[in-house]
TINUZA-137476 format. One line per 5 residues: number of its first residue (from 1); their letters; for each residue x negated, y, z of C-alpha. Coordinates in Angstrom, 2 decimals, padded with zeros to 5 digits. Each point is the difference from the previous one (the first is absolute). Layout:
N
NUM	A	X:Y:Z  ... .
***
This chain:
332
1	XXXXX	-091.94:112.30:103.50  003.42:-001.53:001.67  -000.42:-002.70:002.50  002.66:-001.46:-002.27  -002.23:-000.06:-002.89 .
6	XXXXX	-002.71:-001.32:002.55  001.82:-002.91:000.92  001.10:-000.52:-003.27  -003.65:-000.41:-001.11  -001.11:-001.79:003.00 .
11	XXXXX	003.06:-002.64:-000.66  -001.54:-000.28:-003.62  -003.76:-000.36:000.81  001.75:-003.34:002.35  001.40:-001.61:-001.96 .
16	XXXXX	-002.84:000.67:-002.77  -002.60:-001.56:002.76  002.40:-002.83:000.60  000.25:-001.00:-003.54  -003.84:000.49:-000.59 .
21	XXXXX	-000.86:-002.18:002.79  003.07:-002.39:000.07  000.03:-000.13:-004.21  -003.57:-001.90:000.35  001.80:-002.73:002.82 .
26	XXXXX	002.37:-000.50:-002.20  -001.77:-000.71:-002.95  -002.18:-002.30:001.88  002.97:-001.82:001.35  001.57:-000.52:-003.23 .
31	XXXXX	-003.13:-001.17:-001.31  -000.48:-002.59:002.46  001.07:-002.84:-002.34  -001.62:001.48:-003.07  -003.64:000.72:001.21 .
36	XXXXX	-000.11:-002.72:002.95  -000.93:-003.27:-001.44  000.07:-002.30:002.95  000.39:000.50:003.67  -003.34:001.91:000.95 .
41	XXXXX	000.53:002.70:-002.93  003.59:000.26:001.04  -001.53:000.97:003.44  -002.70:002.54:-001.29  002.59:002.21:-001.56 .
46	XXXXX	001.99:-000.01:003.21  -003.07:000.70:001.96  -000.68:003.10:-002.26  002.99:001.93:001.17  -000.05:-002.23:003.66 .
51	XXXXX	-001.17:003.26:001.89  001.74:002.66:-001.71  003.50:-001.02:-001.11  001.87:000.45:003.13  -001.59:003.39:000.57 .
56	XXXXX	001.18:001.20:-003.71  003.36:-000.75:000.51  -000.50:002.83:003.22  000.47:002.49:-003.15  003.56:-001.16:-000.49 .
61	XXXXX	000.85:000.38:003.47  -001.24:003.72:000.30  001.15:000.54:-003.14  003.72:-001.00:001.08  -000.37:001.50:003.44 .
66	XXXXX	-000.90:003.23:-001.55  002.79:000.22:-002.39  002.20:-001.36:002.80  -001.11:003.12:002.26  -000.68:002.57:-002.42 .
71	XXXXX	002.93:-000.52:-002.82  002.82:-002.35:002.36  002.74:000.85:-003.11  -002.46:-001.57:-002.44  -000.73:-003.03:002.17 .
76	XXXXX	003.35:-000.72:000.72  001.31:-000.02:-003.36  -003.04:-001.64:-001.17  000.52:-002.93:002.09  003.43:-000.29:-000.04 .
81	XXXXX	000.38:-000.19:-003.76  -003.10:-001.85:-000.67  000.95:-002.37:003.03  -000.37:-002.80:-001.89  -003.24:000.48:-002.27 .
86	XXXXX	-001.76:001.15:003.25  001.80:-003.36:002.00  -001.80:-002.60:-002.98  -003.19:002.38:000.58  -000.23:-000.27:003.93 .
91	XXXXX	000.92:-003.59:-000.27  -003.05:-000.55:-002.99  -002.51:001.78:002.40  001.08:-002.04:003.74  -000.68:-003.22:-002.19 .
96	XXXXX	-003.06:001.18:-001.68  -001.46:001.18:003.35  001.41:-003.34:002.02  -001.79:-002.21:-003.44  -003.44:001.75:000.98 .
101	XXXXX	000.31:-000.47:003.64  001.13:-003.97:-000.51  -001.11:-001.42:-003.09  -003.01:-001.19:001.56  001.67:-001.86:003.03 .
106	XXXXX	-000.04:-003.32:-001.32  -002.09:-001.51:-002.62  002.43:-001.58:-002.46  000.04:000.94:-003.06  004.23:000.22:-000.68 .
111	XXXXX	-000.40:002.39:003.55  -002.48:002.32:-001.90  001.80:-000.05:-002.89  003.23:000.72:001.52  -001.59:003.09:001.30 .
116	XXXXX	-002.22:001.05:-003.19  003.76:000.31:-001.35  001.36:002.03:002.91  -003.03:002.29:-001.43  -000.05:000.32:-003.29 .
121	XXXXX	004.07:000.75:000.68  -000.69:002.21:002.81  -002.31:002.44:-001.99  001.85:-000.43:-003.82  003.65:000.93:001.27 .
126	XXXXX	-001.85:003.23:001.68  -001.70:000.95:-002.77  002.57:-000.43:-002.28  003.34:001.92:002.25  -002.17:002.92:000.89 .
131	XXXXX	-000.23:000.76:-003.46  003.66:-000.15:-000.51  000.22:001.86:003.02  -002.31:003.14:-000.61  001.49:-000.10:-003.48 .
136	XXXXX	003.89:000.63:001.39  -001.05:002.60:002.11  -001.78:001.92:-002.65  003.09:-000.49:-002.42  002.61:000.50:002.15 .
141	XXXXX	002.63:-001.87:001.50  003.79:000.56:000.51  000.40:002.06:003.07  003.05:001.46:001.23  000.47:003.89:001.44 .
146	XXXXX	-001.00:-001.83:003.54  -003.24:-001.35:-001.51  001.50:-003.13:000.23  -001.06:-002.91:-002.53  003.28:-001.01:-001.65 .
151	XXXXX	-001.78:-002.39:-002.30  -000.47:-003.63:000.24  -003.05:-002.38:-000.74  000.69:-000.50:-003.75  -000.73:003.81:-000.16 .
156	XXXXX	-003.15:-000.51:001.39  -001.00:-002.32:-002.99  000.04:002.06:-002.86  -002.87:-000.09:-002.85  -002.15:002.86:001.41 .
161	XXXXX	000.08:-001.93:003.11  -000.88:-002.91:-001.07  -002.92:001.42:-001.91  -001.28:001.72:003.11  000.17:-002.86:001.53 .
166	XXXXX	-001.95:-002.01:-002.19  -002.56:003.18:-000.10  -000.82:-000.48:003.63  -000.01:-003.91:-000.84  -002.52:000.41:-002.54 .
171	XXXXX	-001.96:002.79:001.77  000.00:-002.12:003.27  -001.59:-003.25:-001.86  -002.64:002.00:-002.17  -001.21:001.64:003.49 .
176	XXXXX	-000.02:-003.21:001.76  -002.09:-001.68:-002.43  -002.56:002.60:-000.15  -000.37:000.20:003.23  -000.16:-003.60:000.41 .
181	XXXXX	-003.04:000.30:-002.59  -001.26:002.63:002.31  -000.10:-002.02:003.26  -000.72:-003.72:-001.30  -002.57:-001.69:-001.64 .
186	XXXXX	-001.10:-002.72:-002.11  002.74:-001.69:-002.60  002.91:002.22:002.14  -001.17:003.11:-000.89  -000.76:-000.53:-003.48 .
191	XXXXX	003.21:-001.82:-000.92  001.64:002.99:002.28  -002.19:003.00:-002.22  001.44:-002.02:-003.35  003.52:-000.14:001.64 .
196	XXXXX	000.42:003.62:000.88  -000.71:001.06:-003.44  002.47:-001.91:-001.54  002.51:000.95:002.57  -001.00:003.55:-000.18 .
201	XXXXX	000.62:000.08:-003.89  003.93:-000.93:-000.05  000.25:002.30:003.27  -001.33:002.77:-001.29  002.85:-000.44:-002.88 .
206	XXXXX	002.24:-000.04:002.42  -000.77:002.46:002.15  -000.74:002.73:-002.83  004.07:-000.81:-000.99  000.94:000.66:003.66 .
211	XXXXX	-001.65:003.12:000.53  000.88:000.98:-003.70  003.78:-000.44:000.79  -000.37:001.69:003.46  -001.18:003.17:-001.61 .
216	XXXXX	003.20:-000.25:-002.18  002.32:000.27:002.92  -001.38:003.06:002.33  -004.25:001.25:-000.55  -002.11:003.20:000.46 .
221	XXXXX	-003.32:000.65:-001.38  -001.61:-001.67:003.26  001.77:-003.14:-000.47  -001.10:000.02:-003.75  -003.61:000.11:001.02 .
226	XXXXX	000.26:-002.81:002.91  001.56:-002.16:-002.28  -002.43:000.47:-002.50  -002.45:-000.36:002.91  001.15:-003.46:001.08 .
231	XXXXX	000.04:-001.67:-003.66  -003.61:001.08:-000.87  -001.44:-000.97:003.92  001.63:-003.40:-000.58  -001.56:-000.50:-003.59 .
236	XXXXX	-003.09:001.25:001.80  000.21:-002.55:002.64  000.35:-002.57:-002.61  -003.16:001.27:-002.10  -001.78:-000.51:003.16 .
241	XXXXX	001.77:-003.58:000.72  -001.23:-001.06:-003.30  -003.68:000.50:000.59  -000.04:-001.09:003.48  000.18:003.28:002.35 .
246	XXXXX	002.30:-001.20:001.93  -000.02:002.86:002.45  000.64:002.64:-002.63  002.45:-002.05:-001.18  001.60:-000.09:003.25 .
251	XXXXX	-000.10:003.82:000.53  001.57:000.27:-003.54  002.89:-002.53:001.04  000.32:001.43:003.39  000.33:003.67:-001.54 .
256	XXXXX	002.56:-000.91:-003.06  002.44:-001.03:003.41  -000.88:002.94:001.42  000.80:002.14:-003.21  003.12:-001.84:-001.29 .
261	XXXXX	001.80:000.74:003.77  -001.05:003.51:000.32  001.46:000.13:-003.62  003.45:-001.02:001.39  000.14:002.44:003.29 .
266	XXXXX	-001.82:002.76:-001.96  003.25:-000.39:-002.42  002.55:-000.68:002.69  -001.04:003.19:001.88  001.93:001.80:001.73 .
271	XXXXX	002.49:-003.44:-000.28  -000.37:-002.63:001.76  002.78:-001.91:-000.84  001.94:001.28:-002.79  003.90:-000.89:-000.76 .
276	XXXXX	001.10:-001.27:-003.21  003.37:000.95:000.55  -000.11:003.91:000.87  -002.31:002.01:001.35  001.21:001.31:003.02 .
281	XXXXX	-000.83:-003.84:000.98  -003.65:000.36:-000.82  -002.47:-000.35:003.28  -002.45:002.66:-000.08  -003.11:000.64:002.25 .
286	XXXXX	001.93:003.00:001.51  003.10:-001.65:000.80  -000.80:-003.67:001.17  -002.51:001.88:002.44  -000.55:-000.21:003.44 .
291	XXXXX	000.09:003.59:002.07  -003.10:002.04:-000.34  -000.63:-000.62:003.97  -000.20:-003.78:-000.76  -002.30:000.33:-003.51 .
296	XXXXX	-002.25:002.41:002.51  -000.42:-003.17:002.43  -000.45:-002.29:-002.70  -002.46:001.99:-001.61  -002.34:000.50:003.18 .
301	XXXXX	000.43:-003.79:000.66  -001.17:-001.02:-003.30  -002.92:002.54:000.06  -001.31:-001.53:003.06  000.46:-003.79:-000.70 .
306	XXXXX	-000.21:-000.16:-003.81  -003.90:000.24:-000.04  -000.36:-002.76:002.81  002.06:-002.50:-001.64  -001.83:000.48:-003.51 .
311	XXXXX	-003.35:000.10:001.71  000.86:-003.39:001.80  001.07:-001.79:-003.62  -002.81:001.42:-001.51  -002.24:-001.63:002.44 .
316	XXXXX	001.67:-003.21:-000.44  -000.58:000.00:-003.76  -003.72:000.81:000.64  -000.26:-002.75:002.02  001.68:-002.70:-002.18 .
321	XXXXX	-001.76:001.35:-003.23  -001.89:-002.65:-000.69  000.63:-002.61:-003.00  001.26:-003.34:000.86  -000.37:-003.67:-001.70 .
326	XXXXX	001.06:-003.42:000.16  -003.09:-000.27:001.61  001.03:001.62:002.92  003.18:-002.26:000.57  -001.00:-003.21:002.16 .
331	XX	001.55:-002.98:-001.46  002.68:-001.93:002.51 .
***
């Protein structure tokens, strides 16, 4: 297998891990005003992701770094052409991170309410825009012969891209609700499980529509199998959530996200960013890649350090594996 293919797969794996892990973070943030009926309940919701949310964002940083080093042409075109959406994502993530740290600094309800709004929007905006971005990467954007993006913001907001945004928004909401049912006790657990099923039904319709549209744009047998697997995994997750098997439900939603992302990358390869103007402007895993020597060095670095990072993050999740409830939150 060529190094360019290996690094394409690694970038796909990194973004998949990011969407699985940060996906439930986004879901919890968006559900904060829905499931948190008072301050103690909202603190329960925040504490379910408190030990892990910043570690989950490392997957995005690593994915961006891998793209920059392995496929500099792809990175340059993507980050220049998608400048405004990616800037909005970055600002939302910053506001969300600051909110987690500052919400508890003062006791006033108005103070906490403002930071709760920041957590909600800091979760909802990336959840929507990541779907819009990846739908555009898959469908293609106007690139000239020099691989320069020559479109505008409106070119990124077509119906397919907006449907992609609704798909990631719904998947992350459902994933977050299932995660809360898995990590909490009592009333919050019951309401989160019920909400997960309701959200999941609507999400399933949107996701199936998006994946079907995706396969009409470009496809191959492997992508069809992966898309069908994503739909089945989501249906299985809803069935498990309905009978309160939260562990299996969370596995199902995580698998649905992973297979949906894999569908996009599998059908996209060997392209990394198709041009809608001229096939000559299309970026591929070959013409967007770094030199073979650079890829070789990066591969050895990844072989050495990736297992260490995975082991550390796995240990973190193991340490903070127990459920929490309002009984664990002291009153102020």
